[in-house]
N, CA, C and O atoms as CSV, one atom per row, in Angstrom:
chain,resi,resn,atom,element,x,y,z
A,1,MET,N,N,-9.715,-3.365,-10.505
A,1,MET,CA,C,-9.549,-4.762,-10.175
A,1,MET,C,C,-8.081,-5.168,-10.242
A,1,MET,O,O,-7.740,-6.285,-10.629
A,2,ARG,N,N,-7.247,-4.251,-9.862
A,2,ARG,CA,C,-5.806,-4.450,-9.938
A,2,ARG,C,C,-5.329,-5.596,-9.049
A,2,ARG,O,O,-4.610,-6.483,-9.510
A,3,TYR,N,N,-5.726,-5.581,-7.780
A,3,TYR,CA,C,-5.238,-6.582,-6.836
A,3,TYR,C,C,-5.937,-7.926,-7.021
A,3,TYR,O,O,-5.336,-8.974,-6.782
A,4,THR,N,N,-7.176,-7.906,-7.437
A,4,THR,CA,C,-7.883,-9.160,-7.701
A,4,THR,C,C,-7.239,-9.892,-8.876
A,4,THR,O,O,-7.087,-11.114,-8.844
A,5,LYS,N,N,-6.869,-9.157,-9.892
A,5,LYS,CA,C,-6.196,-9.776,-11.038
A,5,LYS,C,C,-4.866,-10.398,-10.628
A,5,LYS,O,O,-4.500,-11.475,-11.099
A,6,LEU,N,N,-4.152,-9.710,-9.751
A,6,LEU,CA,C,-2.873,-10.239,-9.282
A,6,LEU,C,C,-3.081,-11.537,-8.499
A,6,LEU,O,O,-2.315,-12.487,-8.660
A,7,ALA,N,N,-4.109,-11.580,-7.656
A,7,ALA,CA,C,-4.397,-12.799,-6.888
A,7,ALA,C,C,-4.788,-13.946,-7.820
A,7,ALA,O,O,-4.360,-15.082,-7.613
A,8,LEU,N,N,-5.583,-13.664,-8.825
A,8,LEU,CA,C,-5.968,-14.704,-9.784
A,8,LEU,C,C,-4.769,-15.175,-10.604
A,8,LEU,O,O,-4.675,-16.350,-10.962
A,9,LEU,N,N,-3.860,-14.258,-10.898
A,9,LEU,CA,C,-2.650,-14.624,-11.627
A,9,LEU,C,C,-1.777,-15.566,-10.790
A,9,LEU,O,O,-1.221,-16.530,-11.317
A,10,ILE,N,N,-1.660,-15.292,-9.506
A,10,ILE,CA,C,-0.883,-16.168,-8.612
A,10,ILE,C,C,-1.528,-17.546,-8.544
A,10,ILE,O,O,-0.839,-18.563,-8.623
A,11,PHE,N,N,-2.855,-17.577,-8.399
A,11,PHE,CA,C,-3.556,-18.856,-8.345
A,11,PHE,C,C,-3.373,-19.635,-9.657
A,11,PHE,O,O,-3.116,-20.839,-9.633
A,12,GLY,N,N,-3.504,-18.957,-10.782
A,12,GLY,CA,C,-3.330,-19.607,-12.084
A,12,GLY,C,C,-1.921,-20.127,-12.286
A,12,GLY,O,O,-1.722,-21.193,-12.868
A,13,PHE,N,N,-0.936,-19.368,-11.801
A,13,PHE,CA,C,0.453,-19.826,-11.889
A,13,PHE,C,C,0.639,-21.109,-11.081
A,13,PHE,O,O,1.312,-22.038,-11.528
A,14,GLY,N,N,0.043,-21.155,-9.897
A,14,GLY,CA,C,0.131,-22.366,-9.076
A,14,GLY,C,C,-0.559,-23.540,-9.733
A,14,GLY,O,O,-0.093,-24.675,-9.629
A,15,LEU,N,N,-1.669,-23.278,-10.410
A,15,LEU,CA,C,-2.403,-24.334,-11.099
A,15,LEU,C,C,-1.576,-24.928,-12.240
A,15,LEU,O,O,-1.489,-26.148,-12.387
A,16,VAL,N,N,-0.986,-24.071,-13.025
A,16,VAL,CA,C,-0.141,-24.542,-14.137
A,16,VAL,C,C,1.096,-25.265,-13.594
A,16,VAL,O,O,1.507,-26.296,-14.126
A,17,LEU,N,N,1.673,-24.718,-12.546
A,17,LEU,CA,C,2.839,-25.350,-11.934
A,17,LEU,C,C,2.473,-26.720,-11.373
A,17,LEU,O,O,3.265,-27.659,-11.450
A,18,GLY,N,N,1.280,-26.831,-10.813
A,18,GLY,CA,C,0.811,-28.122,-10.310
A,18,GLY,C,C,0.632,-29.131,-11.424
A,18,GLY,O,O,0.971,-30.303,-11.254
A,19,LEU,N,N,0.111,-28.704,-12.553
A,19,LEU,CA,C,-0.055,-29.594,-13.704
A,19,LEU,C,C,1.301,-30.105,-14.184
A,19,LEU,O,O,1.465,-31.289,-14.480
A,20,VAL,N,N,2.271,-29.187,-14.257
A,20,VAL,CA,C,3.619,-29.578,-14.677
A,20,VAL,C,C,4.234,-30.546,-13.671
A,20,VAL,O,O,4.907,-31.501,-14.058
A,21,ALA,N,N,4.005,-30.302,-12.387
A,21,ALA,CA,C,4.575,-31.164,-11.353
A,21,ALA,C,C,3.981,-32.572,-11.402
A,21,ALA,O,O,4.692,-33.555,-11.194
A,22,VAL,N,N,2.682,-32.670,-11.677
A,22,VAL,CA,C,2.045,-33.984,-11.743
A,22,VAL,C,C,2.519,-34.745,-12.975
A,22,VAL,O,O,2.789,-35.944,-12.899
A,23,VAL,N,N,2.620,-34.060,-14.106
A,23,VAL,CA,C,3.050,-34.721,-15.340
A,23,VAL,C,C,4.503,-35.164,-15.231
A,23,VAL,O,O,4.852,-36.268,-15.650
A,24,ALA,N,N,5.358,-34.298,-14.665
A,24,ALA,CA,C,6.785,-34.615,-14.565
A,24,ALA,C,C,7.111,-35.416,-13.307
A,24,ALA,O,O,8.237,-35.887,-13.148
A,25,GLU,N,N,6.141,-35.572,-12.420
A,25,GLU,CA,C,6.298,-36.316,-11.169
A,25,GLU,C,C,7.448,-35.782,-10.320
A,25,GLU,O,O,8.348,-36.522,-9.922
A,26,ILE,N,N,7.394,-34.484,-10.053
A,26,ILE,CA,C,8.393,-33.819,-9.212
A,26,ILE,C,C,7.713,-33.473,-7.887
A,26,ILE,O,O,6.833,-32.612,-7.848
A,27,LYS,N,N,8.112,-34.133,-6.811
A,27,LYS,CA,C,7.470,-33.967,-5.512
A,27,LYS,C,C,7.664,-32.562,-4.934
A,27,LYS,O,O,6.721,-31.976,-4.402
A,28,LEU,N,N,8.862,-32.027,-5.036
A,28,LEU,CA,C,9.132,-30.707,-4.473
A,28,LEU,C,C,8.301,-29.634,-5.183
A,28,LEU,O,O,7.796,-28.709,-4.547
A,29,LEU,N,N,8.167,-29.764,-6.488
A,29,LEU,CA,C,7.395,-28.793,-7.262
A,29,LEU,C,C,5.908,-28.859,-6.911
A,29,LEU,O,O,5.202,-27.857,-7.023
A,30,GLU,N,N,5.429,-30.030,-6.488
A,30,GLU,CA,C,4.033,-30.150,-6.065
A,30,GLU,C,C,3.768,-29.302,-4.829
A,30,GLU,O,O,2.715,-28.673,-4.727
A,31,ARG,N,N,4.707,-29.276,-3.892
A,31,ARG,CA,C,4.563,-28.450,-2.680
A,31,ARG,C,C,4.540,-26.965,-3.021
A,31,ARG,O,O,3.728,-26.209,-2.487
A,32,VAL,N,N,5.429,-26.559,-3.907
A,32,VAL,CA,C,5.492,-25.152,-4.311
A,32,VAL,C,C,4.197,-24.750,-5.017
A,32,VAL,O,O,3.659,-23.672,-4.769
A,33,ALA,N,N,3.704,-25.615,-5.889
A,33,ALA,CA,C,2.465,-25.332,-6.609
A,33,ALA,C,C,1.287,-25.251,-5.646
A,33,ALA,O,O,0.425,-24.382,-5.778
A,34,SER,N,N,1.256,-26.158,-4.682
A,34,SER,CA,C,0.189,-26.140,-3.684
A,34,SER,C,C,0.225,-24.848,-2.868
A,34,SER,O,O,-0.821,-24.264,-2.587
A,35,GLY,N,N,1.406,-24.406,-2.493
A,35,GLY,CA,C,1.551,-23.144,-1.754
A,35,GLY,C,C,1.109,-21.942,-2.562
A,35,GLY,O,O,0.470,-21.031,-2.035
A,36,ALA,N,N,1.453,-21.939,-3.857
A,36,ALA,CA,C,1.055,-20.819,-4.719
A,36,ALA,C,C,-0.458,-20.771,-4.890
A,36,ALA,O,O,-1.051,-19.692,-4.884
A,37,MET,N,N,-1.084,-21.936,-5.043
A,37,MET,CA,C,-2.547,-21.964,-5.167
A,37,MET,C,C,-3.217,-21.515,-3.873
A,37,MET,O,O,-4.202,-20.778,-3.902
A,38,ALA,N,N,-2.679,-21.962,-2.736
A,38,ALA,CA,C,-3.249,-21.552,-1.449
A,38,ALA,C,C,-3.104,-20.044,-1.245
A,38,ALA,O,O,-4.029,-19.385,-0.771
A,39,LEU,N,N,-1.949,-19.508,-1.600
A,39,LEU,CA,C,-1.727,-18.073,-1.491
A,39,LEU,C,C,-2.699,-17.307,-2.381
A,39,LEU,O,O,-3.248,-16.284,-1.972
A,40,GLY,N,N,-2.910,-17.800,-3.595
A,40,GLY,CA,C,-3.848,-17.151,-4.501
A,40,GLY,C,C,-5.275,-17.171,-3.980
A,40,GLY,O,O,-5.997,-16.181,-4.098
A,41,ILE,N,N,-5.685,-18.299,-3.403
A,41,ILE,CA,C,-7.046,-18.400,-2.873
A,41,ILE,C,C,-7.239,-17.461,-1.695
A,41,ILE,O,O,-8.292,-16.837,-1.564
A,42,VAL,N,N,-6.232,-17.355,-0.836
A,42,VAL,CA,C,-6.332,-16.442,0.310
A,42,VAL,C,C,-6.305,-14.987,-0.151
A,42,VAL,O,O,-6.962,-14.137,0.451
A,43,ALA,N,N,-5.559,-14.693,-1.202
A,43,ALA,CA,C,-5.402,-13.317,-1.663
A,43,ALA,C,C,-6.603,-12.797,-2.445
A,43,ALA,O,O,-6.762,-11.584,-2.574
A,44,ILE,N,N,-7.443,-13.670,-2.965
A,44,ILE,CA,C,-8.581,-13.220,-3.777
A,44,ILE,C,C,-9.544,-12.340,-2.967
A,44,ILE,O,O,-9.839,-11.234,-3.420
A,45,PRO,N,N,-10.051,-12.758,-1.801
A,45,PRO,CA,C,-10.957,-11.868,-1.068
A,45,PRO,C,C,-10.283,-10.586,-0.585
A,45,PRO,O,O,-10.911,-9.528,-0.534
A,46,ILE,N,N,-9.003,-10.686,-0.231
A,46,ILE,CA,C,-8.273,-9.486,0.186
A,46,ILE,C,C,-8.171,-8.514,-0.988
A,46,ILE,O,O,-8.347,-7.308,-0.816
A,47,GLY,N,N,-7.889,-9.037,-2.174
A,47,GLY,CA,C,-7.816,-8.197,-3.366
A,47,GLY,C,C,-9.143,-7.567,-3.714
A,47,GLY,O,O,-9.189,-6.404,-4.115
A,48,ILE,N,N,-10.228,-8.313,-3.567
A,48,ILE,CA,C,-11.552,-7.768,-3.857
A,48,ILE,C,C,-11.864,-6.617,-2.907
A,48,ILE,O,O,-12.336,-5.566,-3.342
A,49,LEU,N,N,-11.605,-6.806,-1.613
A,49,LEU,CA,C,-11.871,-5.747,-0.640
A,49,LEU,C,C,-10.998,-4.519,-0.885
A,49,LEU,O,O,-11.464,-3.387,-0.757
A,50,THR,N,N,-9.747,-4.741,-1.232
A,50,THR,CA,C,-8.848,-3.623,-1.504
A,50,THR,C,C,-9.281,-2.859,-2.744
A,50,THR,O,O,-9.273,-1.628,-2.749
A,51,ASP,N,N,-9.657,-3.570,-3.788
A,51,ASP,CA,C,-10.132,-2.902,-5.004
A,51,ASP,C,C,-11.421,-2.134,-4.749
A,51,ASP,O,O,-11.606,-1.034,-5.270
A,52,LEU,N,N,-12.315,-2.714,-3.945
A,52,LEU,CA,C,-13.568,-2.042,-3.615
A,52,LEU,C,C,-13.301,-0.764,-2.829
A,52,LEU,O,O,-13.921,0.269,-3.080
A,53,ARG,N,N,-12.380,-0.838,-1.883
A,53,ARG,CA,C,-12.052,0.347,-1.086
A,53,ARG,C,C,-11.440,1.444,-1.961
A,53,ARG,O,O,-11.768,2.622,-1.814
A,54,ARG,N,N,-10.546,1.045,-2.872
A,54,ARG,CA,C,-9.937,2.045,-3.765
A,54,ARG,C,C,-10.989,2.693,-4.659
A,54,ARG,O,O,-10.928,3.895,-4.918
A,55,ARG,N,N,-11.957,1.900,-5.134
A,55,ARG,CA,C,-12.993,2.442,-6.000
A,55,ARG,C,C,-13.902,3.413,-5.241
A,55,ARG,O,O,-14.244,4.481,-5.750
A,56,LEU,N,N,-14.287,3.033,-4.027
A,56,LEU,CA,C,-15.159,3.902,-3.246
A,56,LEU,C,C,-14.448,5.169,-2.801
A,56,LEU,O,O,-15.049,6.244,-2.783
A,57,THR,N,N,-13.188,5.057,-2.448
A,57,THR,CA,C,-12.420,6.236,-2.052
A,57,THR,C,C,-12.265,7.188,-3.227
A,57,THR,O,O,-12.347,8.404,-3.054
A,58,GLY,N,N,-12.045,6.656,-4.406
A,58,GLY,CA,C,-11.912,7.503,-5.585
A,58,GLY,C,C,-13.214,8.170,-5.978
A,58,GLY,O,O,-13.213,9.299,-6.468
A,59,ARG,N,N,-14.328,7.480,-5.768
A,59,ARG,CA,C,-15.621,8.019,-6.171
A,59,ARG,C,C,-16.109,9.101,-5.215
A,59,ARG,O,O,-16.619,10.133,-5.652
A,60,PHE,N,N,-15.957,8.873,-3.927
A,60,PHE,CA,C,-16.508,9.803,-2.946
A,60,PHE,C,C,-15.471,10.777,-2.393
A,60,PHE,O,O,-15.803,11.612,-1.551
A,61,GLY,N,N,-14.267,10.688,-2.834
A,61,GLY,CA,C,-13.251,11.640,-2.417
A,61,GLY,C,C,-12.486,11.229,-1.187
A,61,GLY,O,O,-11.348,11.663,-1.005
A,62,GLY,N,N,-13.056,10.420,-0.349
A,62,GLY,CA,C,-12.353,9.938,0.838
A,62,GLY,C,C,-12.041,11.040,1.826
A,62,GLY,O,O,-12.393,12.199,1.606
A,63,ALA,N,N,-11.402,10.693,2.882
A,63,ALA,CA,C,-11.003,11.667,3.900
A,63,ALA,C,C,-9.711,12.334,3.452
A,63,ALA,O,O,-8.711,11.672,3.175
A,64,ARG,N,N,-9.757,13.618,3.391
A,64,ARG,CA,C,-8.557,14.355,2.986
A,64,ARG,C,C,-7.927,14.987,4.207
A,64,ARG,O,O,-8.614,15.550,5.060
A,65,ARG,N,N,-6.646,14.890,4.278
A,65,ARG,CA,C,-5.930,15.442,5.415
A,65,ARG,C,C,-5.566,16.897,5.144
A,65,ARG,O,O,-5.239,17.285,4.022
A,66,ARG,N,N,-5.634,17.673,6.195
A,66,ARG,CA,C,-5.246,19.064,6.061
A,66,ARG,C,C,-3.730,19.157,6.027
A,66,ARG,O,O,-3.034,18.454,6.759
A,67,VAL,N,N,-3.243,20.011,5.188
A,67,VAL,CA,C,-1.806,20.204,5.074
A,67,VAL,C,C,-1.411,21.334,6.007
A,67,VAL,O,O,-1.981,22.424,5.963
A,68,LYS,N,N,-0.435,21.062,6.844
A,68,LYS,CA,C,0.026,22.101,7.756
A,68,LYS,C,C,0.835,23.137,6.991
A,68,LYS,O,O,1.551,22.824,6.041
A,69,ALA,N,N,0.697,24.387,7.439
A,69,ALA,CA,C,1.471,25.460,6.828
A,69,ALA,C,C,2.934,25.291,7.226
A,69,ALA,O,O,3.224,24.895,8.354
A,70,PRO,N,N,3.843,25.583,6.326
A,70,PRO,CA,C,5.262,25.441,6.673
A,70,PRO,C,C,5.650,26.439,7.769
A,70,PRO,O,O,5.093,27.533,7.857
A,71,VAL,N,N,6.605,26.043,8.590
A,71,VAL,CA,C,7.074,26.892,9.683
A,71,VAL,C,C,7.865,28.046,9.090
A,71,VAL,O,O,8.774,27.848,8.283
A,72,ARG,N,N,7.502,29.260,9.505
A,72,ARG,CA,C,8.213,30.442,9.007
A,72,ARG,C,C,9.446,30.682,9.841
A,72,ARG,O,O,9.374,30.754,11.068
A,73,ARG,N,N,10.543,30.802,9.199
A,73,ARG,CA,C,11.795,31.066,9.897
A,73,ARG,C,C,12.350,32.396,9.400
A,73,ARG,O,O,12.445,32.653,8.200
A,74,VAL,N,N,12.706,33.216,10.359
A,74,VAL,CA,C,13.262,34.520,10.027
A,74,VAL,C,C,14.762,34.432,10.222
A,74,VAL,O,O,15.233,33.895,11.225
A,75,SER,N,N,15.509,34.956,9.271
A,75,SER,CA,C,16.966,34.878,9.381
A,75,SER,C,C,17.576,36.271,9.337
A,75,SER,O,O,16.934,37.229,8.907
A,76,GLY,N,N,18.788,36.371,9.775
A,76,GLY,CA,C,19.533,37.625,9.686
A,76,GLY,C,C,19.106,38.642,10.728
A,76,GLY,O,O,18.781,38.278,11.858
A,77,ALA,N,N,19.105,39.941,10.347
A,77,ALA,CA,C,18.785,41.036,11.268
A,77,ALA,C,C,17.326,40.958,11.707
A,77,ALA,O,O,16.990,41.339,12.828
A,78,GLY,N,N,16.493,40.480,10.854
A,78,GLY,CA,C,15.075,40.360,11.206
A,78,GLY,C,C,14.855,39.393,12.352
A,78,GLY,O,O,13.927,39.568,13.143
A,79,ALA,N,N,15.698,38.372,12.452
A,79,ALA,CA,C,15.574,37.394,13.531
A,79,ALA,C,C,15.890,38.032,14.868
A,79,ALA,O,O,15.211,37.773,15.862
A,80,ALA,N,N,16.916,38.863,14.894
A,80,ALA,CA,C,17.284,39.532,16.138
A,80,ALA,C,C,16.184,40.493,16.563
A,80,ALA,O,O,15.856,40.570,17.747
A,81,ALA,N,N,15.611,41.229,15.613
A,81,ALA,CA,C,14.535,42.169,15.932
A,81,ALA,C,C,13.297,41.421,16.403
A,81,ALA,O,O,12.606,41.884,17.310
A,82,ALA,N,N,13.010,40.288,15.808
A,82,ALA,CA,C,11.855,39.495,16.217
A,82,ALA,C,C,12.065,38.951,17.619
A,82,ALA,O,O,11.121,38.884,18.407
A,83,GLN,N,N,13.295,38.561,17.941
A,83,GLN,CA,C,13.599,38.048,19.279
A,83,GLN,C,C,13.429,39.145,20.314
A,83,GLN,O,O,12.890,38.901,21.393
A,84,ILE,N,N,13.886,40.356,19.995
A,84,ILE,CA,C,13.759,41.486,20.926
A,84,ILE,C,C,12.275,41.791,21.135
A,84,ILE,O,O,11.844,42.061,22.256
A,85,GLY,N,N,11.501,41.748,20.055
A,85,GLY,CA,C,10.069,42.006,20.160
A,85,GLY,C,C,9.372,40.967,21.027
A,85,GLY,O,O,8.448,41.304,21.768
A,86,GLN,N,N,9.793,39.726,20.950
A,86,GLN,CA,C,9.205,38.673,21.777
A,86,GLN,C,C,9.582,38.869,23.226
A,86,GLN,O,O,8.756,38.664,24.116
A,87,ASP,N,N,10.812,39.263,23.476
A,87,ASP,CA,C,11.271,39.484,24.852
A,87,ASP,C,C,10.479,40.599,25.505
A,87,ASP,O,O,10.118,40.499,26.678
A,88,GLU,N,N,10.199,41.679,24.747
A,88,GLU,CA,C,9.431,42.802,25.290
A,88,GLU,C,C,7.994,42.409,25.556
A,88,GLU,O,O,7.384,42.879,26.516
A,89,ALA,N,N,7.443,41.536,24.698
A,89,ALA,CA,C,6.052,41.103,24.878
A,89,ALA,C,C,5.918,40.224,26.113
A,89,ALA,O,O,4.877,40.237,26.769
A,90,ILE,N,N,6.945,39.472,26.432
A,90,ILE,CA,C,6.906,38.592,27.588
A,90,ILE,C,C,6.998,39.412,28.878
A,90,ILE,O,O,6.310,39.121,29.857
A,91,ALA,N,N,7.860,40.447,28.869
A,91,ALA,CA,C,8.078,41.250,30.081
A,91,ALA,C,C,6.962,42.204,30.298
A,91,ALA,O,O,6.977,42.960,31.269
C-alpha cells in the first residue's frame, strides 16, 4: 500500500493546510490547500490500482522478459581467421 499511503498523506497535508489557511485567513494558502486536497483525491484510486498491480505481479511472477545473450566478439588473430572462414563459406 505504498502509493495509496502517499496519496492519503498528500490529501491529509492539504486538509491541515486548509485548516491553517481558514484560521489565519490567508487567501493564497486556501488555493494551495485546495489543490493539494484535489491532487490527493485524484491520486487515491491511482495508488490503489498501482498497489494492486504490484501485489498481483509479485504473487504470480508476472511476465518475465528473456535476456538476450551477449554478442560474442573475437579479437586479434582469431578475428582474421574467423573472417577468412566466413569468406570461404560465402563463396
